[in-house]
TORTIPA-716751 format. One line per 10 residues: number of its first residue (from 1); for each residue x, y, z of C-alpha. Coordinates in nm, 4 decimals, padded with zeros to 6 digits, always signed. Layout:
BEGIN
NUM	X Y Z; ...
END
This chain:
BEGIN
1	+24.4448 +18.6541 -16.9369; +24.0736 +18.5767 -16.9507; +24.0372 +18.6316 -16.5772; +24.3076 +18.3693 -16.4992; +24.5076 +18.5634 -16.2438; +24.6939 +18.2519 -16.1586; +24.8848 +18.2876 -16.4950; +25.0166 +18.6368 -16.4072; +25.3483 +18.5150 -16.2323; +25.4314 +18.3075 -16.5482
11	+25.3661 +18.5879 -16.7767; +25.5736 +18.8346 -16.5756; +25.8534 +18.5833 -16.5359; +25.8706 +18.5517 -16.9159; +25.8963 +18.9365 -16.9516; +26.1754 +18.9469 -16.7028; +26.3593 +18.6684 -16.8947; +26.3274 +18.8857 -17.2101; +26.4717 +19.1804 -17.0153; +26.1993 +19.4185 -17.1511
21	+26.2635 +19.7893 -17.1005; +25.9536 +19.8461 -16.8914; +25.6755 +19.6304 -16.7405; +25.3310 +19.8162 -16.7408; +25.0399 +19.6715 -16.5400; +24.7466 +19.9107 -16.5845; +24.4434 +19.8210 -16.3780; +24.6197 +19.5071 -16.2356; +24.7138 +19.5097 -15.8757; +24.8007 +19.1404 -15.8973
31	+25.0203 +19.2188 -16.1978; +25.1992 +19.4907 -16.0198; +25.2655 +19.2664 -15.7192; +25.3890 +18.9853 -15.9347; +25.6232 +19.2184 -16.1293; +25.7568 +19.3741 -15.8003; +25.8389 +19.0251 -15.6712; +26.0006 +18.9130 -15.9976; +26.2400 +19.2004 -16.0487; +26.4063 +19.4880 -15.8575
41	+26.5728 +19.6293 -16.1692; +26.3293 +19.6533 -16.4613; +26.1142 +19.9634 -16.4258; +25.7519 +19.8951 -16.3373; +25.4565 +20.1312 -16.4052; +25.1304 +20.0238 -16.2322; +24.7744 +20.1211 -16.2178; +24.6750 +19.9948 -15.8695; +24.3294 +19.9894 -15.7094; +24.4875 +19.9465 -15.3678
51	+24.7287 +20.1853 -15.1687; +25.0728 +20.0962 -15.3310; +25.2455 +20.1976 -15.0036; +25.0404 +19.9474 -14.8081; +25.1098 +19.6801 -15.0693; +25.4825 +19.7506 -15.0508; +25.5101 +19.8638 -15.4184; +25.6662 +20.1946 -15.3289; +25.8189 +20.3466 -15.0211; +25.5992 +20.6513 -15.0363
61	+25.3717 +20.8266 -15.2838; +25.5923 +21.1278 -15.3288; +25.9220 +20.9355 -15.3460; +25.8596 +20.5819 -15.4762; +26.2245 +20.5049 -15.4065; +26.2633 +20.1859 -15.6163; +26.1803 +20.0437 -15.9580; +25.8076 +20.1041 -15.9528; +25.5709 +20.3995 -15.9803; +25.2304 +20.4618 -16.1288
71	+24.8858 +20.5624 -16.0275; +24.6416 +20.4734 -15.7471; +24.2844 +20.4824 -15.8679; +24.1085 +20.3923 -15.5396; +23.8560 +20.1347 -15.6930; +23.8183 +19.9516 -15.3669; +23.8417 +20.2355 -15.1202; +23.5324 +20.3911 -15.2632; +23.3338 +20.0630 -15.2478; +23.1402 +20.1755 -14.9429
81	+23.0344 +20.4947 -15.1175; +22.9254 +20.2945 -15.4185; +22.7343 +20.0637 -15.2061; +22.5491 +20.3478 -15.0342; +22.4560 +20.5112 -15.3665; +22.3124 +20.1847 -15.4940; +22.1005 +20.1701 -15.1720; +21.9817 +20.5230 -15.2355; +21.8756 +20.4280 -15.5857; +21.6985 +20.1104 -15.4618
91	+21.5799 +20.2165 -15.1122; +21.3454 +19.9296 -15.0703; +21.6143 +19.6747 -15.1205; +21.7194 +19.4811 -14.8015; +21.9121 +19.1865 -14.9472; +22.2205 +19.2675 -15.1470; +22.4442 +19.0248 -15.3287; +22.8120 +19.0931 -15.3862; +22.9829 +18.9365 -15.6926; +23.3571 +18.8842 -15.6457
101	+23.6474 +18.7202 -15.8353; +23.8079 +18.4649 -15.6076; +24.1337 +18.5031 -15.8082; +24.1946 +18.8656 -15.6914; +24.3083 +18.7954 -15.3408; +24.3675 +19.1217 -15.1600; +24.0925 +19.2897 -15.3686; +23.8248 +19.0654 -15.2294; +23.9230 +19.1378 -14.8712; +23.9112 +19.5121 -14.9207
111	+23.5916 +19.5085 -15.1280; +23.4016 +19.2734 -14.8832; +23.5168 +19.4664 -14.5707; +23.4025 +19.8003 -14.7101; +23.0639 +19.6549 -14.8295; +22.9994 +19.4554 -14.5176; +23.0658 +19.7585 -14.2908; +22.8358 +19.9716 -14.4991; +22.5680 +19.7042 -14.4919; +22.5914 +19.6797 -14.1146
121	+22.5500 +20.0578 -14.0842; +22.2370 +20.0450 -14.3000; +22.1040 +19.7175 -14.1385; +22.1060 +19.5370 -14.4783; +22.1788 +19.1671 -14.5654; +22.4714 +19.0692 -14.7829; +22.5401 +18.7486 -14.9618; +22.8560 +18.6723 -15.1513; +22.8766 +18.5131 -15.5047; +23.2039 +18.4127 -15.6686
131	+23.2874 +18.3849 -16.0338; +23.6158 +18.3700 -16.2314; +23.4936 +18.2427 -16.5651; +23.2139 +18.3230 -16.8068; +23.0174 +18.0080 -16.7075; +23.0624 +18.0910 -16.3375; +22.9206 +18.4306 -16.4107; +22.6075 +18.2553 -16.5542; +22.5840 +18.0414 -16.2462; +22.6205 +18.3317 -16.0128
141	+22.3146 +18.5104 -16.1755; +22.1264 +18.1824 -16.1446; +22.2148 +18.1892 -15.7736; +22.0739 +18.5438 -15.7326; +21.7217 +18.4172 -15.7611; +21.7904 +18.1492 -15.4953; +21.9419 +18.4129 -15.2632; +21.6373 +18.6350 -15.3279; +21.8653 +18.9333 -15.3784; +21.7187 +19.2771 -15.4376
151	+22.0236 +19.4406 -15.5831; +22.3775 +19.3397 -15.6929; +22.7163 +19.5020 -15.6116; +22.9999 +19.3923 -15.8496; +23.3546 +19.4036 -15.7334; +23.5875 +19.6292 -15.9432; +23.7704 +19.3735 -16.1514; +23.9323 +19.3663 -16.4965; +23.7753 +19.0343 -16.5858; +23.4266 +19.1462 -16.5009
161	+23.4859 +19.4642 -16.7005; +23.5766 +19.2444 -16.9988; +23.2500 +19.0514 -16.9634; +23.0348 +19.3650 -16.9252; +22.7990 +19.2632 -17.2089; +22.7352 +18.9270 -17.0564; +22.6824 +19.0742 -16.7139; +22.4497 +19.3598 -16.8331; +22.2448 +19.1110 -17.0387; +22.2072 +18.8807 -16.7337
171	+22.1184 +19.1670 -16.5031; +21.8547 +19.2788 -16.7605; +21.7141 +18.9141 -16.7747; +21.6889 +18.8954 -16.4007; +21.5692 +19.2537 -16.3633; +21.8457 +19.3135 -16.1209; +21.9618 +19.6591 -16.0143; +22.3410 +19.6435 -16.0298; +22.6322 +19.8701 -15.9758; +22.9994 +19.8698 -16.0829
181	+23.2954 +20.0988 -16.0308; +23.3224 +20.2431 -16.3779; +23.1177 +20.3860 -16.6611; +23.1759 +20.1037 -16.9085; +22.9321 +19.8698 -16.7188; +22.6730 +20.1426 -16.7017; +22.7000 +20.2191 -17.0741; +22.6489 +19.8409 -17.1259; +22.3254 +19.8542 -16.9287; +22.3869 +19.8263 -16.5544
191	+22.1967 +20.0691 -16.3336; +22.4813 +20.2800 -16.1903; +22.8476 +20.3219 -16.1538; +23.0635 +20.5100 -15.9046; +23.4481 +20.5337 -15.9165; +23.7424 +20.6944 -16.0880; +23.7867 +20.7361 -16.4597; +23.9632 +20.4266 -16.5716; +24.0569 +20.5790 -16.9176; +24.2569 +20.8375 -16.7115
201	+24.4358 +20.5712 -16.5254; +24.5413 +20.3934 -16.8558; +24.6497 +20.7264 -16.9977; +24.8615 +20.8090 -16.7011; +25.0328 +20.4677 -16.7081; +25.1061 +20.5263 -17.0767; +25.2494 +20.8679 -16.9933; +25.4839 +20.7361 -16.7230; +25.5844 +20.4474 -16.9353; +25.6846 +20.6898 -17.2166
211	+25.8831 +20.8966 -16.9721; +26.0714 +20.6003 -16.8533; +26.1496 +20.4892 -17.2042; +26.2944 +20.8396 -17.2578; +26.5259 +20.8085 -16.9608; +26.3177 +20.8919 -16.6483; +26.3649 +20.6851 -16.3313; +26.0630 +20.5334 -16.1564; +26.2057 +20.6508 -15.8203; +26.1788 +21.0094 -15.9322
221	+25.8221 +20.9913 -16.0561; +25.5650 +21.0409 -15.7776; +25.2618 +20.8135 -15.7633; +24.9596 +20.9982 -15.8861; +24.6372 +20.9586 -15.6990; +24.3043 +20.9864 -15.8645; +24.1148 +21.2969 -15.7644; +23.7959 +21.2781 -15.9779; +23.5116 +21.0262 -15.9052; +23.2192 +20.9785 -16.1423
231	+22.8585 +20.8873 -16.0411; +22.6663 +20.7613 -16.3389; +22.3109 +20.6543 -16.3701; +22.1516 +20.4647 -16.6585; +21.8048 +20.6117 -16.6577; +21.6834 +20.3783 -16.9308; +21.7710 +20.0841 -16.7125; +21.6097 +20.2532 -16.3978; +21.2854 +20.2904 -16.6091; +21.2955 +19.9314 -16.7297
241	+21.3282 +19.8258 -16.3678; +21.0389 +20.0428 -16.2472; +21.2541 +20.2570 -16.0370; +21.1588 +20.6178 -15.9638; +21.4819 +20.8154 -15.9289; +21.4401 +21.1413 -15.7428; +21.5343 +21.4596 -15.9070; +21.7741 +21.5301 -15.6241; +21.9626 +21.2018 -15.6847; +21.9667 +21.2633 -16.0560
251	+22.1189 +21.6157 -15.9896; +22.3970 +21.4554 -15.7966; +22.4960 +21.2273 -16.0855; +22.7867 +21.3351 -16.3000; +22.6217 +21.1850 -16.5987; +22.2827 +21.0405 -16.6699; +22.2415 +20.7965 -16.9659; +21.8900 +20.8402 -17.1209
END
């Protein structure tokens, strides 16, 4: 999809026309919503970052009750915690930039609300940058200097994750402490990550998809909620940025990349 979320309804409509056996939308809240709108009969297995009951994907977590089920991995609900950890790693930072994808709709609202509330509590400034293409990511990093940002919070988004090498390279070039919701970005070179294990989410979507292909009904498969959250620090990046990470903070990390 290359970050083009506007194409999702067309793709889903094509799958419905083909009468596929199952529609799986791992890591795509937008895809899950489009699928739910497009069909009430074809089974849907989602990996949603937002509460699926609040979105109307299922009637309840224990009893989905319709043609959809899957997993909720809380990428946006933990945004305030992620923001707070970034501030702990860069305690002298007072101006934070938030990079969001304008094509993600509900995800932006939840992310910005969480970050802005956390920033108000900590008396920090927040500016918002938007990008939905590779060239716009380049432009956003150029804007960081103009915004005089001290640190960067990146919205959990599949497109951003797919551009992790580009983002990590730009963050290194700008000497910008940056955070994301999963380990992939930290392994690529960002300073830190905090969130659920995305690989576990994809695996669970695969398990449920297999169960449905073997005859299970989505209505009978309870929505699984993520229970493990990972705090990962890239110590090499911290050293390159001249950050002195306290032993206490390092001890709190689930993983330290050296």
